[in-house]
ZAMARGU-4260 file (C-alpha; in steps of 0.2 Angstrom, whole numbers, plus 5000, padded with zeros to 4 digits):
<rodrens>
0) 5889/5837/5551 | 5889/5825/5567 | 5895/5838/5579 | 5879/5848/5571 | 5861/5846/5576
5) 5846/5852/5563 | 5829/5851/5564 | 5817/5855/5551 | 5798/5860/5542 | 5802/5864/5523
10) 5813/5876/5521 | 5811/5884/5537 | 5827/5874/5547 | 5837/5877/5563 | 5857/5870/5564
15) 5863/5870/5582 | 5880/5863/5590 | 5878/5848/5601 | 5875/5857/5616 | 5859/5868/5607
20) 5871/5882/5607 | 5872/5895/5590 | 5883/5906/5586 | 5891/5916/5570 | 5899/5906/5559
25) 5905/5907/5543 | 5910/5890/5540 | 5893/5883/5540 | 5876/5891/5542 | 5870/5888/5563
30) 5856/5897/5565 | 5836/5897/5561 | 5833/5900/5543 | 5818/5902/5532 | 5817/5907/5516
35) 5834/5909/5514 | 5837/5922/5529 | 5844/5920/5546 | 5832/5925/5560 | 5844/5918/5571
40) 5862/5920/5572 | 5866/5920/5592 | 5856/5908/5605 | 5867/5903/5619 | 5863/5898/5636
45) 5874/5901/5649 | 5871/5897/5670 | 5880/5907/5682 | 5890/5912/5667 | 5896/5897/5662
50) 5894/5885/5647 | 5884/5868/5646 | 5891/5852/5640 | 5880/5839/5633 | 5877/5822/5642
55) 5862/5816/5628 | 5852/5822/5613 | 5835/5812/5609 | 5836/5819/5588 | 5823/5804/5582
60) 5813/5814/5574 | 5816/5826/5562 | 5805/5844/5569 | 5809/5840/5587 | 5824/5840/5597
65) 5829/5837/5616 | 5846/5843/5625 | 5851/5835/5641 | 5866/5848/5647 | 5875/5852/5664
70) 5888/5863/5668 | 5906/5861/5671 | 5919/5850/5661 | 5914/5832/5659 | 5922/5824/5675
75) 5914/5834/5685 | 5897/5826/5678 | 5896/5812/5693 | 5892/5828/5705 | 5883/5837/5694
80) 5871/5849/5706 | 5862/5855/5694 | 5855/5850/5676 | 5846/5856/5661 | 5834/5852/5645
85) 5831/5860/5632 | 5818/5853/5623 | 5816/5863/5605 | 5801/5861/5590 | 5801/5870/5575
90) 5786/5871/5563 | 5786/5889/5554 | 5791/5896/5569 | 5804/5890/5583 | 5799/5885/5601
95) 5810/5880/5615 | 5806/5875/5634 | 5820/5877/5644 | 5822/5866/5662 | 5834/5869/5676
100) 5832/5855/5686 | 5839/5856/5705 | 5850/5838/5711 | 5851/5844/5730 | 5842/5844/5745
105) 5843/5863/5748 | 5837/5878/5738 | 5848/5884/5726 | 5849/5903/5717 | 5854/5904/5699
110) 5858/5917/5687 | 5851/5909/5669 | 5858/5920/5652 | 5851/5916/5635 | 5862/5925/5623
115) 5852/5931/5608 | 5854/5939/5591 | 5851/5939/5573 | 5865/5944/5558 | 5847/5942/5543
120) 5861/5934/5534 | 5856/5928/5517 | 5863/5909/5513 | 5873/5917/5500 | 5880/5929/5511
125) 5885/5917/5524 | 5892/5906/5511 | 5903/5918/5502 | 5906/5929/5514 | 5897/5945/5508
130) 5894/5958/5518 | 5874/5965/5522 | 5870/5982/5518 | 5853/5983/5528 | 5854/5990/5546
135) 5845/5978/5560 | 5837/5990/5575 | 5836/5977/5593 | 5818/5984/5602 | 5815/5979/5620
140) 5798/5976/5627 | 5790/5966/5643 | 5796/5948/5642 | 5802/5953/5623 | 5814/5955/5611
145) 5811/5964/5593 | 5825/5961/5580 | 5820/5971/5564 | 5830/5972/5548 | 5827/5982/5534
150) 5836/5987/5518 | 5823/5998/5509 | 5806/5985/5503 | 5816/5969/5510 | 5810/5969/5529
155) 5812/5955/5541 | 5809/5954/5559 | 5813/5940/5573 | 5801/5944/5589 | 5806/5932/5605
160) 5795/5929/5620 | 5797/5923/5634 | 5784/5915/5648 | 5794/5919/5664 | 5798/5935/5669
165) 5816/5939/5666 | 5828/5955/5661 | 5825/5958/5640 | 5839/5970/5636 | 5846/5972/5619
170) 5857/5955/5617 | 5845/5943/5626 | 5836/5940/5641 | 5842/5934/5661 | 5832/5926/5672
175) 5838/5926/5692 | 5829/5911/5699 | 5829/5900/5715 | 5823/5884/5715 | 5817/5874/5729
180) 5828/5855/5734 | 5821/5844/5720 | 5812/5857/5709 | 5813/5864/5691 | 5812/5879/5684
185) 5803/5880/5666 | 5802/5895/5654 | 5796/5892/5635 | 5805/5903/5624 | 5795/5908/5609
190) 5805/5915/5591 | 5795/5919/5580 | 5800/5925/5560 | 5791/5939/5549 | 5795/5936/5531
195) 5784/5956/5525 | 5779/5956/5510 | 5772/5971/5500 | 5758/5975/5510 | 5769/5975/5524
200) 5762/5957/5530 | 5767/5941/5532 | 5766/5934/5515 | 5768/5917/5521 | 5749/5920/5533
205) 5740/5920/5516 | 5746/5905/5511 | 5734/5886/5512 | 5743/5880/5525 | 5747/5897/5535
210) 5762/5901/5547 | 5766/5893/5561 | 5761/5874/5565 | 5765/5866/5580 | 5775/5846/5582
215) 5756/5840/5583 | 5752/5847/5561 | 5766/5842/5557 | 5770/5823/5566 | 5750/5820/5557
220) 5757/5828/5541 | 5773/5816/5541 | 5763/5801/5546 | 5750/5804/5532 | 5761/5805/5517
225) 5772/5790/5525 | 5756/5780/5529 | 5752/5784/5507 | 5769/5773/5503 | 5770/5757/5498
230) 5775/5743/5513 | 5792/5736/5513 | 5797/5717/5520 | 5812/5712/5521 | 5828/5702/5529
235) 5839/5716/5526 | 5839/5729/5542 | 5850/5743/5532 | 5838/5742/5518 | 5821/5744/5531
240) 5831/5756/5539 | 5835/5766/5525 | 5818/5766/5517 | 5810/5772/5532 | 5823/5787/5535
245) 5820/5792/5517 | 5802/5792/5518 | 5804/5801/5533 | 5815/5815/5527 | 5807/5817/5511
250) 5791/5823/5520 | 5800/5832/5530 | 5808/5843/5516 | 5794/5846/5509 | 5789/5866/5510
255) 5774/5877/5502 | 5777/5887/5490 | 5775/5903/5488 | 5769/5905/5471 | 5757/5891/5468
260) 5754/5886/5487 | 5758/5867/5485 | 5770/5858/5495 | 5788/5856/5485 | 5803/5846/5491
265) 5816/5855/5496 | 5834/5851/5489 | 5845/5848/5505 | 5847/5855/5522 | 5856/5867/5522
270) 5863/5876/5507 | 5848/5873/5495 | 5831/5874/5505 | 5822/5876/5491 | 5816/5874/5471
275) 5831/5865/5462 | 5828/5862/5444 | 5839/5846/5441 | 5838/5841/5460 | 5818/5842/5459
280) 5818/5832/5446 | 5830/5817/5450 | 5823/5816/5467 | 5805/5816/5458 | 5810/5801/5445
285) 5815/5790/5462 | 5801/5795/5471 | 5788/5791/5457 | 5783/5774/5461 | 5783/5776/5480
290) 5774/5794/5480 | 5768/5799/5462 | 5756/5813/5473 | 5771/5820/5474 | 5777/5825/5458
295) 5762/5836/5448 | 5769/5850/5460 | 5786/5851/5455 | 5781/5847/5435 | 5769/5860/5436
300) 5779/5871/5446 | 5793/5872/5433 | 5783/5870/5420 | 5773/5889/5427 | 5791/5896/5428
305) 5800/5890/5411 | 5811/5902/5403 | 5803/5914/5390 | 5816/5928/5387 | 5835/5931/5383
310) 5840/5938/5402 | 5859/5935/5402 | 5860/5939/5420 | 5850/5924/5423 | 5856/5912/5410
315) 5838/5911/5405 | 5834/5907/5387 | 5814/5903/5379 | 5809/5884/5385 | 5824/5882/5397
320) 5819/5875/5414 | 5824/5884/5428 | 5843/5879/5440 | 5837/5888/5458 | 5825/5899/5465
325) 5829/5908/5479 | 5820/5920/5490 | 5832/5928/5501 | 5838/5947/5498 | 5854/5944/5486
330) 5842/5937/5475 | 5831/5952/5478 | 5842/5965/5475 | 5848/5955/5459 | 5867/5953/5469
335) 5862/5935/5463 | 5852/5930/5448 | 5842/5918/5457 | 5829/5922/5456 | 5825/5913/5446
340) 5843/5905/5439 | 5843/5897/5424 | 5860/5891/5422 | 5859/5872/5419 | 5861/5862/5404
345) 5852/5847/5409 | 5837/5853/5419 | 5829/5856/5402 | 5830/5837/5397 | 5827/5830/5413
350) 5809/5840/5414 | 5802/5831/5397 | 5810/5813/5407 | 5801/5817/5421 | 5785/5821/5412
355) 5785/5804/5403 | 5789/5796/5416 | 5777/5803/5428 | 5763/5795/5414 | 5769/5779/5412
360) 5767/5778/5430 | 5752/5785/5435 | 5741/5787/5417 | 5737/5804/5418 | 5737/5810/5401
365) 5728/5827/5406 | 5745/5833/5412 | 5752/5830/5398 | 5741/5838/5388 | 5742/5851/5398
370) 5759/5855/5398 | 5761/5850/5379 | 5768/5870/5373 | 5779/5869/5387 | 5786/5853/5383
375) 5788/5856/5366 | 5797/5872/5369 | 5808/5861/5381 | 5814/5849/5366 | 5815/5864/5357
380) 5827/5871/5368 | 5839/5856/5366 | 5841/5859/5348 | 5843/5878/5347 | 5848/5888/5361
385) 5856/5871/5367 | 5865/5868/5355 | 5878/5883/5357 | 5891/5875/5343 | 5875/5870/5329
390) 5884/5854/5330 | 5870/5842/5336 | 5875/5842/5356 | 5869/5849/5370 | 5885/5860/5376
395) 5885/5874/5389 | 5891/5891/5393 | 5885/5903/5405 | 5878/5922/5397 | 5886/5927/5415
400) 5904/5927/5418 | 5902/5939/5434 | 5888/5927/5444 | 5885/5912/5435 | 5889/5894/5438
405) 5904/5891/5425 | 5899/5871/5423 | 5881/5869/5422 | 5880/5849/5421 | 5875/5840/5438
410) 5897/5843/5444 | 5893/5861/5444 | 5911/5865/5455 | 5924/5876/5445 | 5936/5862/5444
415) 5924/5844/5441 | 5924/5845/5420 | 5944/5839/5416 | 5958/5830/5406 | 5966/5814/5409
420) 5981/5824/5416 | 5971/5837/5429 | 5969/5851/5414 | 5954/5860/5414 | 5945/5862/5397
425) 5940/5880/5388 | 5920/5884/5384 | 5909/5880/5381 | 5909/5861/5386 | 5897/5847/5379
430) 5898/5834/5394 | 5892/5815/5391 | 5879/5812/5403 | 5867/5828/5390 | 5869/5821/5375
435) 5862/5805/5386 | 5846/5817/5393 | 5844/5824/5377 | 5842/5807/5365 | 5831/5802/5381
440) 5819/5817/5381 | 5817/5816/5362 | 5813/5797/5363 | 5798/5801/5377 | 5796/5815/5368
445) 5791/5803/5354 | 5780/5794/5363 | 5770/5808/5371 | 5766/5816/5353 | 5761/5802/5345
450) 5749/5794/5362 | 5743/5812/5368 | 5746/5826/5358 | 5739/5819/5340 | 5754/5824/5331
455) 5762/5808/5322 | 5775/5819/5312 | 5783/5827/5325 | 5786/5809/5334 | 5795/5803/5316
460) 5806/5820/5321 | 5810/5818/5337 | 5814/5798/5335 | 5826/5802/5319 | 5833/5815/5327
465) 5837/5802/5341 | 5843/5791/5332 | 5855/5805/5322 | 5860/5809/5339 | 5865/5790/5344
470) 5875/5789/5332 | 5884/5803/5331 | 5887/5802/5348 | 5894/5782/5350 | 5904/5790/5336
475) 5913/5805/5342 | 5914/5805/5361 | 5917/5784/5364 | 5939/5783/5365 | 5943/5768/5355
480) 5959/5764/5368 | 5952/5764/5384 | 5934/5757/5378 | 5924/5774/5388 | 5915/5788/5385
485) 5922/5803/5386 | 5917/5816/5400 | 5915/5828/5386 | 5920/5837/5370 | 5928/5853/5372
490) 5925/5867/5360 | 5937/5861/5348 | 5927/5843/5349 | 5942/5835/5357 | 5940/5822/5369
495) 5940/5828/5390 | 5946/5811/5391 | 5944/5810/5411 | 5934/5792/5418 | 5923/5796/5427
500) 5906/5790/5434 | 5895/5801/5418 | 5898/5785/5409 | 5882/5779/5420 | 5872/5792/5416
505) 5873/5785/5399 | 5867/5769/5403 | 5853/5775/5410 | 5848/5787/5396 | 5851/5772/5384
510) 5861/5781/5372 | 5875/5767/5373 | 5877/5756/5360 | 5872/5736/5365 | 5891/5732/5362
515) 5899/5744/5372 | 5887/5745/5390 | 5899/5729/5393 | 5914/5737/5393 | 5905/5752/5402
520) 5899/5741/5419 | 5918/5735/5418 | 5923/5752/5421 | 5909/5756/5433 | 5910/5742/5443
525) 5931/5740/5440 | 5944/5745/5453 | 5947/5764/5450 | 5929/5771/5451 | 5921/5757/5463
530) 5928/5757/5482 | 5917/5745/5489 | 5905/5758/5497 | 5902/5764/5479 | 5908/5771/5462
535) 5917/5787/5465 | 5914/5803/5453 | 5933/5802/5446 | 5943/5786/5446 | 5957/5786/5457
540) 5971/5787/5442 | 5967/5805/5435 | 5973/5819/5438 | 5960/5827/5447 | 5957/5814/5458
545) 5954/5819/5479 | 5945/5806/5489 | 5939/5823/5496 | 5933/5833/5484 | 5916/5838/5478
550) 5915/5830/5461 | 5931/5823/5461 | 5932/5809/5468 | 5921/5808/5483 | 5903/5795/5483
555) 5885/5802/5478 | 5873/5791/5483 | 5860/5797/5470 | 5873/5796/5457 | 5874/5777/5460
560) 5855/5776/5459 | 5856/5781/5441 | 5871/5771/5439 | 5861/5755/5445 | 5847/5759/5436
565) 5857/5760/5421 | 5864/5745/5423 | 5849/5735/5426 | 5843/5745/5409 | 5857/5736/5401
570) 5855/5720/5410 | 5867/5718/5419 | 5858/5715/5437 | 5873/5706/5446 | 5882/5723/5446
575) 5866/5734/5449 | 5863/5723/5463 | 5882/5725/5468 | 5881/5745/5468 | 5865/5743/5480
580) 5873/5734/5491 | 5887/5745/5493 | 5873/5759/5498 | 5864/5748/5508 | 5879/5744/5517
585) 5885/5762/5519 | 5868/5771/5524 | 5870/5759/5539 | 5886/5770/5544 | 5874/5786/5543
590) 5860/5782/5552 | 5851/5775/5538 | 5852/5795/5530 | 5862/5793/5516 | 5873/5811/5516
595) 5876/5821/5499 | 5891/5812/5498 | 5905/5804/5507 | 5922/5800/5505 | 5931/5791/5490
600) 5942/5781/5500 | 5942/5762/5499 | 5932/5750/5508 | 5948/5740/5510 | 5956/5753/5518
605) 5939/5757/5531 | 5928/5749/5540 | 5914/5763/5537 | 5916/5774/5524 | 5923/5794/5527
610) 5910/5809/5530 | 5912/5823/5519 | 5917/5836/5531 | 5902/5848/5522 | 5890/5836/5515
615) 5870/5843/5514 | 5860/5829/5527 | 5844/5826/5524 | 5848/5830/5505 | 5831/5827/5495
620) 5839/5815/5481 | 5852/5805/5492 | 5834/5805/5504 | 5825/5796/5486 | 5841/5786/5483
625) 5837/5771/5494 | 5818/5772/5485 | 5826/5769/5466 | 5839/5756/5472 | 5824/5743/5480
630) 5813/5748/5461 | 5831/5742/5454 | 5832/5727/5466 | 5813/5721/5464 | 5816/5726/5445
635) 5799/5736/5444 | 5796/5746/5427 | 5779/5753/5417 | 5776/5746/5401 | 5760/5753/5395
640) 5745/5745/5405 | 5758/5732/5413 | 5769/5732/5430 | 5787/5723/5424 | 5795/5713/5436
645) 5813/5707/5434 | 5824/5708/5451 | 5844/5712/5454 | 5841/5708/5472 | 5860/5704/5479
650) 5866/5690/5486 | 5861/5688/5503 | 5850/5701/5505 | 5839/5690/5510 | 5817/5691/5508
655) 5813/5709/5499 | 5794/5711/5496 | 5786/5727/5493 | 5766/5728/5496 | 5754/5742/5488
660) 5763/5748/5475 | 5753/5763/5469 | 5748/5770/5452 | 5739/5764/5436 | 5736/5746/5438
665) 5726/5750/5455 | 5737/5741/5470 | 5748/5729/5468 | 5763/5722/5476 | 5780/5716/5469
670) 5777/5699/5467 | 5763/5703/5453 | 5751/5699/5464 | 5732/5711/5459 | 5728/5719/5476
675) 5716/5732/5466 | 5706/5732/5451 | 5716/5729/5440 | 5727/5714/5434 | 5740/5719/5425
680) 5756/5715/5431 | 5770/5700/5428 | 5782/5694/5436 | 5800/5685/5429
</rodrens>
């Protein structure tokens, strides 16, 4: 990822190499993308037929980048007679200002060429190397190049214009220029992306925020959002840096929903620049105490797209919350089921958990009452379609074996669920954390039913079901001789016995018997799982362990944030603080931006966390991780009309203070001092 440079505005983003160039790639989605389509796949700059080399890159903001370049090999830099500055910005569209500087005392001539192309690939085509079926046409105009793609009603277009006269052909633009002594030449290249709707117009133009926006507008929007977040004062620079970077990335990942015309958070660049059920919910839980106003659009969008029928292709079932929503060609032509796709077993209970947590922080009972029917349907799904074998557990097995996801838990890669010896179980599967989520959803659903829906009988039913699930789970999933919970049950009810980070999610959910929580904490912070940089997804003595395997040995920041929250919940403050310290220490080596995942090597082996080669960055639930870690360290929990403060600040962290925490208590700080109309906090 360090060899690539990205800028983004919501789900419009551009990824290039360190020269600013874009070349077609099947290994990683370089190019200009918007709404799951690549609108630029080639963007190569040459001077005199020669490629350039990077001198320096200014990428201090998420939406603007400046490249300083020179021709020739690096050994020639000291004698360079010409240099180039590429200044680019994104805001719905893409603009690049290209400046060539003459550093000699004589007039010089140059031939500047920008190769341009658009393959209009769907993100899934890039990822899975699917071949396109439509047709691309290039049209040359005066100082403009128009690239058009059609496949039946699917119509996309890239329009490139230049401010300086040049020779335009079907594959780019050429400029033959003269620059005086110590002079410069500049042109501005503007790239407009057009996503045609049914009426032959760009449907984005009808959205409340419109289409293209300049950097000043984006900067103002991001600054306004960040200004609403609590102010952090601390002595720990890694924490302060990660907090600032997270707020910036979360602001940059917002995009405008086509359906509701509101802003949602995309899950992560480059593969997941759209709404995800699981990712969006967990990010919302992480962000909630800091920016609660971001949460209702996500809840409403997920509720509005809740499953209502049986659709095998999309893994849709009544009451089920979606997994992923896509806008590209493969979804439109049903070559992929993501329109939307419902292949996750955890997004539905997580939806109930988020709605309850949101009300606890904000007191927004109106939204809880508004979504009563959807919440009841989600709870009903857990016990009906979710319980595939009628055993009282939440199972998964795709209805779509051709293009559906095999694993429908958060570890959704093909080899993530295994026995200790590395064998893979058959389907259906009931992973342990799903049962924890179901338990928590029932407990929270009971509170909503009793407090807001005036249905005490339903509340008692849910509480009874939750208690039965907890007892059953602690009986069936516990492996006595190893003293941890099985990763899953297979279809025959046998333990899928690998030791994984999933047991930390059980602490967060509250399904763990108090007598067993201490052993889980020991496993999680023990040498098999804890690297010193964080907790691995799979213990290092298991059959499929691989420190650079996607879900079988890497460290995932979001995973660690939920584990820290769970440790805190069961009173293991020191252990929670150790996880927080490890994550924040790792963040220093990523410039404060925790990636999707990094390698699971021991901290004693490396002086820095090793990168995972294709990790998304920024990714929403990784950006949300420092916020949740901060919540854990300060011990912030809503309880009734009170804000509970029970810190778990690790040794050496120094002073940590959070001011202006929003919520139902008015504006308060993390030391329990009222800064608003309510005095409803207490400290420990």
